[in-house]
N, CA, C and O of each residue as an XYZ file, in Angstrom:
560
protein
N      21.676      2.890      9.635
C      20.261      2.637      9.829
C      19.499      3.903      9.490
O      19.958      5.007      9.783
N      18.342      3.747      8.877
C      17.565      4.935      8.535
C      16.959      5.556      9.780
O      16.913      4.929     10.838
N      16.498      6.784      9.652
C      15.961      7.515     10.793
C      14.806      6.761     11.434
O      13.912      6.276     10.742
N      14.828      6.664     12.760
C      13.748      6.005     13.484
C      12.576      6.945     13.700
O      11.445      6.491     13.877
N      12.827      8.253     13.690
C      11.726      9.197     13.879
C      12.091     10.534     13.253
O      13.259     10.825     12.993
N      11.082     11.323     13.023
C      11.280     12.649     12.471
C       9.943     13.306     12.235
O       8.908     12.642     12.188
N       9.973     14.620     12.086
C       8.743     15.348     11.816
C       9.066     16.655     11.125
O      10.201     17.130     11.142
N       8.043     17.221     10.520
C       8.220     18.489      9.840
C       6.878     19.120      9.551
O       5.823     18.527      9.778
N       6.946     20.342      9.042
C       5.740     21.128      8.822
C       6.059     22.162      7.757
O       7.160     22.711      7.722
N       5.099     22.425      6.897
C       5.260     23.524      5.958
C       3.900     24.141      5.660
O       2.867     23.477      5.735
N       3.924     25.413      5.323
C       2.717     26.137      4.947
C       2.888     26.503      3.484
O       3.930     27.016      3.074
N       1.839     26.229      2.693
C       1.964     26.522      1.277
C       0.787     27.317      0.759
O      -0.339     27.209      1.247
N       1.084     28.112     -0.240
C       0.033     28.862     -0.915
C      -0.669     27.901     -1.868
O      -0.041     27.000     -2.424
N      -1.961     28.095     -2.053
C      -2.709     27.223     -2.953
C      -2.500     27.613     -4.420
O      -3.384     28.163     -5.077
N      -1.306     27.307     -4.897
C      -0.995     27.552     -6.303
C      -0.105     26.413     -6.786
O       0.375     25.624     -5.972
N       0.124     26.310     -8.083
C       0.917     25.191     -8.594
C       2.307     25.066     -7.966
O       2.780     23.951     -7.748
N       2.960     26.170     -7.676
C       4.294     26.118     -7.074
C       4.239     25.552     -5.653
O       5.080     24.741     -5.266
N       3.243     25.986     -4.886
C       3.091     25.468     -3.527
C       2.762     23.990     -3.510
O       3.304     23.237     -2.700
N       1.866     23.565     -4.412
C       1.499     22.153     -4.485
C       2.690     21.301     -4.889
O       2.899     20.219     -4.342
N       3.466     21.784     -5.840
C       4.651     21.046     -6.279
C       5.667     20.928     -5.135
O       6.221     19.854     -4.903
N       5.905     22.025     -4.430
C       6.856     22.002     -3.312
C       6.411     21.006     -2.241
O       7.236     20.285     -1.680
N       5.116     20.965     -1.960
C       4.603     20.035     -0.945
C       4.805     18.590     -1.386
O       5.263     17.757     -0.604
N       4.467     18.295     -2.622
C       4.639     16.920     -3.129
C       6.114     16.514     -3.109
O       6.440     15.387     -2.736
N       6.992     17.413     -3.502
C       8.422     17.096     -3.507
C       8.958     16.875     -2.095
O       9.795     16.001     -1.870
N       8.468     17.673     -1.151
C       8.937     17.498      0.228
C       8.503     16.140      0.774
O       9.290     15.448      1.420
N       7.262     15.761      0.518
C       6.781     14.461      1.001
C       7.492     13.332      0.256
O       7.773     12.287      0.843
N       7.780     13.528     -1.015
C       8.567     12.534     -1.755
C       9.925     12.338     -1.079
O      10.413     11.213     -0.978
N      10.533     13.432     -0.618
C      11.805     13.349      0.091
C      11.685     12.616      1.419
O      12.541     11.800      1.762
N      10.624     12.904      2.166
C      10.399     12.218      3.450
C      10.246     10.721      3.206
O      10.844      9.909      3.912
N       9.456     10.362      2.221
C       9.247      8.940      1.918
C      10.561      8.315      1.446
O      10.865      7.169      1.778
N      11.329      9.071      0.676
C      12.630      8.570      0.218
C      13.578      8.287      1.371
O      14.317      7.304      1.342
N      13.559      9.146      2.388
C      14.406      8.929      3.565
C      14.058      7.619      4.267
O      14.923      6.976      4.862
N      12.798      7.233      4.193
C      12.349      6.009      4.856
C      12.615      4.766      4.009
O      12.490      3.641      4.493
N      12.979      4.971      2.761
C      13.337      3.884      1.848
C      12.242      2.823      1.735
O      12.501      1.625      1.844
N      11.026      3.288      1.515
C       9.924      2.364      1.259
C      10.139      1.677     -0.083
O      10.764      2.254     -0.974
N       9.639      0.468     -0.244
C       9.650     -0.131     -1.583
C       8.932      0.792     -2.553
O       7.952      1.439     -2.183
N       9.407      0.859     -3.791
C       8.894      1.854     -4.732
C       7.391      1.736     -4.975
O       6.724      2.760     -5.127
N       6.836      0.529     -5.017
C       5.397      0.418     -5.255
C       4.602      0.976     -4.075
O       3.574      1.621     -4.281
N       5.059      0.740     -2.846
C       4.384      1.303     -1.668
C       4.527      2.818     -1.635
O       3.572      3.532     -1.329
N       5.722      3.306     -1.952
C       5.961      4.750     -1.965
C       5.061      5.431     -3.000
O       4.452      6.463     -2.720
N       4.985      4.846     -4.190
C       4.159      5.433     -5.249
C       2.690      5.483     -4.842
O       2.019      6.490     -5.069
N       2.191      4.423     -4.252
C       0.788      4.389     -3.832
C       0.515      5.454     -2.771
O      -0.490      6.161     -2.836
N       1.413      5.563     -1.797
C       1.184      6.545     -0.738
C       1.296      7.967     -1.283
O       0.560      8.854     -0.851
N       2.207      8.189     -2.224
C       2.314      9.511     -2.838
C       1.040      9.877     -3.603
O       0.678     11.052     -3.669
N       0.365      8.896     -4.174
C      -0.921      9.164     -4.828
C      -1.924      9.673     -3.798
O      -2.633     10.647     -4.050
N      -1.987      9.017     -2.637
C      -2.919      9.443     -1.585
C      -2.596     10.859     -1.119
O      -3.495     11.687     -0.971
N      -1.318     11.136     -0.889
C      -0.908     12.466     -0.432
C      -1.221     13.512     -1.501
O      -1.748     14.579     -1.184
N      -0.906     13.222     -2.746
C      -1.178     14.153     -3.833
C      -2.664     14.461     -3.961
O      -3.048     15.605     -4.204
N      -3.492     13.444     -3.798
C      -4.940     13.644     -3.885
C      -5.431     14.521     -2.729
O      -6.267     15.401     -2.936
N      -4.923     14.289     -1.526
C      -5.332     15.104     -0.377
C      -4.908     16.567     -0.562
O      -5.672     17.480     -0.249
N      -3.701     16.784     -1.064
C      -3.229     18.149     -1.306
C      -4.074     18.804     -2.396
O      -4.458     19.967     -2.275
N      -4.361     18.058     -3.456
C      -5.196     18.602     -4.540
C      -6.593     18.955     -4.045
O      -7.149     19.984     -4.429
N      -7.162     18.101     -3.191
C      -8.495     18.396     -2.646
C      -8.463     19.654     -1.787
O      -9.387     20.465     -1.845
N      -7.412     19.824     -0.992
C      -7.294     21.046     -0.189
C      -7.230     22.260     -1.098
O      -7.831     23.295     -0.807
N      -6.506     22.133     -2.192
C      -6.387     23.228     -3.159
C      -7.729     23.530     -3.829
O      -8.141     24.687     -3.908
N      -8.403     22.491     -4.307
C      -9.654     22.681     -5.054
C     -10.834     23.064     -4.172
O     -11.657     23.894     -4.556
N     -10.917     22.461     -2.992
C     -12.126     22.605     -2.183
C     -11.921     23.356     -0.869
O     -12.897     23.777     -0.247
N     -10.681     23.530     -0.437
C     -10.457     24.064      0.892
C      -9.821     25.424      0.969
O      -9.468     25.885      2.055
N      -9.668     26.074     -0.159
C      -9.079     27.419     -0.150
C     -10.030     28.369     -0.870
O      -9.803     28.734     -2.023
N     -11.110     28.771     -0.170
C     -12.109     29.642     -0.804
C     -11.518     30.928     -1.363
O     -11.986     31.427     -2.386
N     -10.509     31.465     -0.715
C      -9.852     32.671     -1.208
C      -8.365     32.370     -1.396
O      -7.599     32.443     -0.435
N      -7.949     32.036     -2.606
C      -6.550     31.661     -2.828
C      -5.559     32.791     -2.575
O      -4.351     32.554     -2.543
N      -6.045     34.005     -2.397
C      -5.142     35.111     -2.083
C      -4.785     35.173     -0.604
O      -3.740     35.711     -0.240
N      -5.645     34.626      0.250
C      -5.390     34.697      1.691
C      -5.332     33.331      2.366
O      -4.699     33.194      3.413
N      -5.976     32.323      1.794
C      -6.012     31.006      2.429
C      -4.723     30.237      2.168
O      -4.101     30.368      1.114
N      -4.346     29.444      3.142
C      -3.131     28.651      3.047
C      -3.452     27.190      3.323
O      -4.484     26.871      3.915
N      -2.574     26.318      2.896
C      -2.668     24.891      3.185
C      -1.511     24.546      4.112
O      -0.370     24.939      3.870
N      -1.813     23.815      5.163
C      -0.791     23.416      6.131
C      -0.545     21.919      5.979
O      -1.478     21.117      5.951
N       0.726     21.568      5.883
C       1.127     20.187      5.668
C       2.082     19.785      6.773
O       3.095     20.448      6.997
N       1.766     18.712      7.457
C       2.643     18.223      8.515
C       2.942     16.754      8.300
O       2.163     16.036      7.672
N       4.075     16.312      8.823
C       4.427     14.895      8.742
C       5.229     14.494      9.963
O       5.944     15.294     10.566
N       5.084     13.226     10.302
C       5.903     12.653     11.369
C       6.005     11.161     11.117
O       5.075     10.522     10.623
N       7.147     10.636     11.467
C       7.318      9.192     11.373
C       8.044      8.711     12.621
O       9.063      9.262     13.038
N       7.481      7.672     13.188
C       8.068      7.042     14.361
C       7.376      5.704     14.593
O       6.258      5.482     14.128
N       8.026      4.852     15.288
C       7.448      3.568     15.689
C       6.827      2.820     14.507
O       5.775      2.195     14.640
N       7.496      2.891     13.340
C       7.017      2.158     12.180
C       5.783      2.724     11.516
O       5.031      1.992     10.873
N       5.565      4.020     11.664
C       4.368      4.640     11.102
C       4.717      6.025     10.560
O       5.447      6.789     11.190
N       4.182      6.330      9.381
C       4.298      7.656      8.789
C       2.911      8.270      8.767
O       1.960      7.651      8.290
N       2.793      9.487      9.282
C       1.511     10.183      9.331
C       1.670     11.525      8.628
O       2.554     12.314      8.962
N       0.804     11.769      7.654
C       0.787     13.031      6.912
C      -0.542     13.719      7.214
O      -1.603     13.097      7.145
N      -0.474     15.013      7.552
C      -1.680     15.789      7.837
C      -1.750     16.968      6.881
O      -0.787     17.720      6.729
N      -2.910     17.120      6.236
C      -3.151     18.230      5.326
C      -4.352     19.002      5.859
O      -5.436     18.437      6.009
N      -4.169     20.288      6.147
C      -5.234     21.107      6.733
C      -5.462     22.318      5.849
O      -4.519     22.931      5.348
N      -6.750     22.655      5.666
C      -7.098     23.822      4.854
C      -8.139     24.664      5.573
O      -8.558     24.327      6.681
N      -8.558     25.761      4.943
C      -9.512     26.700      5.533
C     -10.931     26.499      5.037
O     -11.795     27.340      5.284
N     -11.185     25.413      4.349
C     -12.500     25.192      3.756
C     -13.579     24.899      4.782
O     -13.362     24.998      5.990
N     -14.747     24.538      4.272
C     -15.905     24.273      5.117
C     -15.880     22.893      5.757
O     -16.760     22.572      6.555
N     -14.902     22.078      5.427
C     -14.874     20.711      5.931
C     -15.773     19.831      5.085
O     -16.345     20.287      4.094
N     -15.899     18.571      5.474
C     -16.658     17.629      4.667
C     -16.915     16.368      5.472
O     -16.380     16.175      6.563
N     -17.734     15.535      4.910
C     -17.849     14.161      5.384
C     -17.770     13.297      4.146
O     -17.995     13.790      3.041
N     -17.458     12.029      4.298
C     -17.146     11.197      3.143
C     -18.243     10.234      2.761
O     -17.984      9.273      2.037
N     -19.453     10.455      3.217
C     -20.531      9.547      2.849
C     -21.058      9.927      1.477
O     -21.604     11.018      1.314
N     -20.907      9.048      0.475
C     -21.452      9.376     -0.844
C     -22.944      9.608     -0.728
O     -23.574      8.994      0.133
N     -23.534     10.440     -1.527
C     -22.950     11.107     -2.691
C     -22.501     12.532     -2.408
O     -22.740     13.413     -3.233
N     -21.865     12.789     -1.285
C     -21.437     14.137     -0.912
C     -20.532     14.740     -1.974
O     -19.574     14.107     -2.416
N     -20.834     15.946     -2.376
C     -19.963     16.664     -3.302
C     -20.107     18.157     -3.034
O     -21.088     18.770     -3.455
N     -19.129     18.754     -2.331
C     -19.236     20.147     -1.920
C     -19.290     21.132     -3.075
O     -19.826     22.228     -2.913
N     -18.763     20.783     -4.216
C     -18.751     21.737     -5.321
C     -20.039     21.686     -6.131
O     -20.229     22.495     -7.039
N     -20.928     20.743     -5.816
C     -22.153     20.610     -6.575
C     -22.014     19.719     -7.792
O     -23.001     19.445     -8.474
N     -20.797     19.260     -8.075
C     -20.583     18.361     -9.211
C     -20.595     16.927     -8.702
O     -19.794     16.595     -7.828
N     -21.457     16.075     -9.205
C     -21.500     14.688     -8.745
C     -20.128     14.030     -8.835
O     -19.447     14.104     -9.858
N     -19.744     13.386     -7.740
C     -18.484     12.646     -7.728
C     -17.245     13.511     -7.611
O     -16.136     12.998     -7.763
N     -17.387     14.807     -7.346
C     -16.221     15.683     -7.353
C     -15.260     15.412     -6.204
O     -14.073     15.715     -6.325
N     -15.726     14.858     -5.109
C     -14.828     14.595     -3.985
C     -14.793     13.130     -3.626
O     -13.745     12.622     -3.227
N     -15.885     12.449     -3.753
C     -15.953     11.065     -3.295
C     -14.914     10.189     -3.977
O     -14.346      9.310     -3.330
N     -14.647     10.399     -5.265
C     -13.646      9.600     -5.969
C     -12.261      9.804     -5.394
O     -11.495      8.848     -5.272
N     -11.924     11.034     -5.039
C     -10.611     11.317     -4.449
C     -10.449     10.682     -3.088
O      -9.374     10.179     -2.759
N     -11.501     10.700     -2.296
C     -11.439     10.076     -0.980
C     -11.262      8.566     -1.125
O     -10.480      7.956     -0.396
N     -11.984      7.973     -2.057
C     -11.831      6.531     -2.280
C     -10.420      6.199     -2.754
O      -9.866      5.172     -2.363
N      -9.841      7.039     -3.577
C      -8.468      6.840     -4.031
C      -7.494      6.918     -2.850
O      -6.583      6.098     -2.734
N      -7.693      7.906     -1.980
C      -6.840      8.005     -0.790
C      -6.958      6.745      0.056
O      -5.953      6.209      0.523
N      -8.181      6.273      0.253
C      -8.398      5.074      1.072
C      -7.752      3.841      0.451
O      -7.295      2.949      1.165
N      -7.715      3.791     -0.875
C      -7.107      2.644     -1.550
C      -5.576      2.676     -1.476
O      -4.930      1.635     -1.595
N      -5.000      3.856     -1.283
C      -3.548      4.008     -1.361
C      -2.864      4.249     -0.014
O      -1.635      4.276      0.047
N      -3.620      4.421      1.051
C      -3.052      4.621      2.388
C      -3.583      3.529      3.307
O      -4.611      2.917      3.019
N      -2.896      3.288      4.398
C      -3.349      2.270      5.350
C      -4.551      2.740      6.150
O      -5.393      1.930      6.539
N      -4.640      4.043      6.401
C      -5.775      4.599      7.124
C      -5.937      6.051      6.704
O      -4.952      6.762      6.504
N      -7.180      6.485      6.571
C      -7.487      7.866      6.194
C      -8.503      8.403      7.185
O      -9.565      7.812      7.382
N      -8.173      9.523      7.807
C      -9.096     10.197      8.725
C      -9.487     11.523      8.112
O      -8.628     12.287      7.672
N     -10.784     11.801      8.080
C     -11.321     13.054      7.559
C     -11.940     13.806      8.718
O     -12.841     13.296      9.382
N     -11.464     15.013      8.965
C     -11.895     15.774     10.129
C     -12.386     17.146      9.668
O     -11.681     17.860      8.955
N     -13.601     17.506     10.082
C     -14.155     18.829      9.794
C     -14.242     19.579     11.103
O     -15.189     19.402     11.870
N     -13.260     20.412     11.356
C     -13.210     21.194     12.579
C     -12.349     22.408     12.279
O     -11.129     22.298     12.158
N     -12.988     23.571     12.161
C     -12.261     24.787     11.809
C     -11.495     24.581     10.498
O     -10.286     24.805     10.426
N     -12.212     24.157      9.483
C     -11.618     23.850      8.193
C     -11.682     22.363      7.946
O     -12.344     21.630      8.681
N     -11.003     21.921      6.924
C     -10.940     20.496      6.627
C      -9.558     19.968      6.943
O      -8.559     20.668      6.774
N      -9.504     18.735      7.402
C      -8.214     18.115      7.687
C      -8.277     16.663      7.246
O      -9.243     15.955      7.528
N      -7.229     16.226      6.548
C      -7.071     14.839      6.150
C      -5.812     14.328      6.823
O      -4.759     14.962      6.757
N      -5.926     13.175      7.472
C      -4.782     12.546      8.125
C      -4.586     11.183      7.469
O      -5.463     10.320      7.523
N      -3.419     11.004      6.850
C      -3.085      9.770      6.145
C      -2.043      8.993      6.940
O      -1.069      9.569      7.425
N      -2.247      7.696      7.072
C      -1.333      6.833      7.817
C      -0.746      5.773      6.884
O      -1.435      5.235      6.018
N       0.537      5.489      7.080
C       1.216      4.434      6.330
C       2.128      3.684      7.292
O       2.943      4.288      7.989
N       1.982      2.365      7.322
C       2.902      1.543      8.114
C       4.242      1.480      7.392
O       4.300      1.304      6.174
N       5.318      1.625      8.164
C       6.666      1.636      7.603
C       7.506      0.625      8.358
O       7.589      0.662      9.586
N       8.121     -0.269      7.620
C       9.038     -1.237      8.240
C      10.419     -0.609      8.279
O      10.996     -0.289      7.240
N      10.946     -0.434      9.483
C      12.287      0.133      9.628
C      13.287     -1.003      9.562
O      13.427     -1.779     10.508
N      13.978     -1.094      8.442
C      14.949     -2.146      8.199
C      16.314     -1.512      8.114
O      16.471     -0.490      7.446
N      17.305     -2.079      8.763
C      18.663     -1.486      8.669
C      19.142     -1.460      7.222
O      18.852     -2.363      6.437
N      19.881     -0.406      6.886
C      20.476     -0.321      5.558
C      21.568     -1.376      5.447
O      22.160     -1.764      6.454
N      21.842     -1.847      4.220
C      22.900     -2.855      4.052
C      24.266     -2.292      4.353
O      25.263     -3.009      4.260
């Protein structure tokens, strides 16, 4: 039977190597849960977008700022948390922190389309919490 619960945490630098490591780690977590490939791919899109947004908008000083990534799965639910040092945000269009129209709203809509629930929290930085329902089915 696959794992009924688990959690983890990593801190990454806002650079291509850190972003890649984070995506690969979450890909591994999702793989352990053995989600159907279409569900896994959709959720990975949401996670990738949240990590990219933290990189683009939440690390004002890439030499000192870090991105924190946490995950936990239990009771049929996978929760991914991405936290950065940015100014935070709200998701009411036409909000765009970089001054470019549509620079963030499209990513948030993509996350909402690919995850079961998306929470956006502005408190001492920005935080995105992504939820995915997971059916725990015994392995054959």
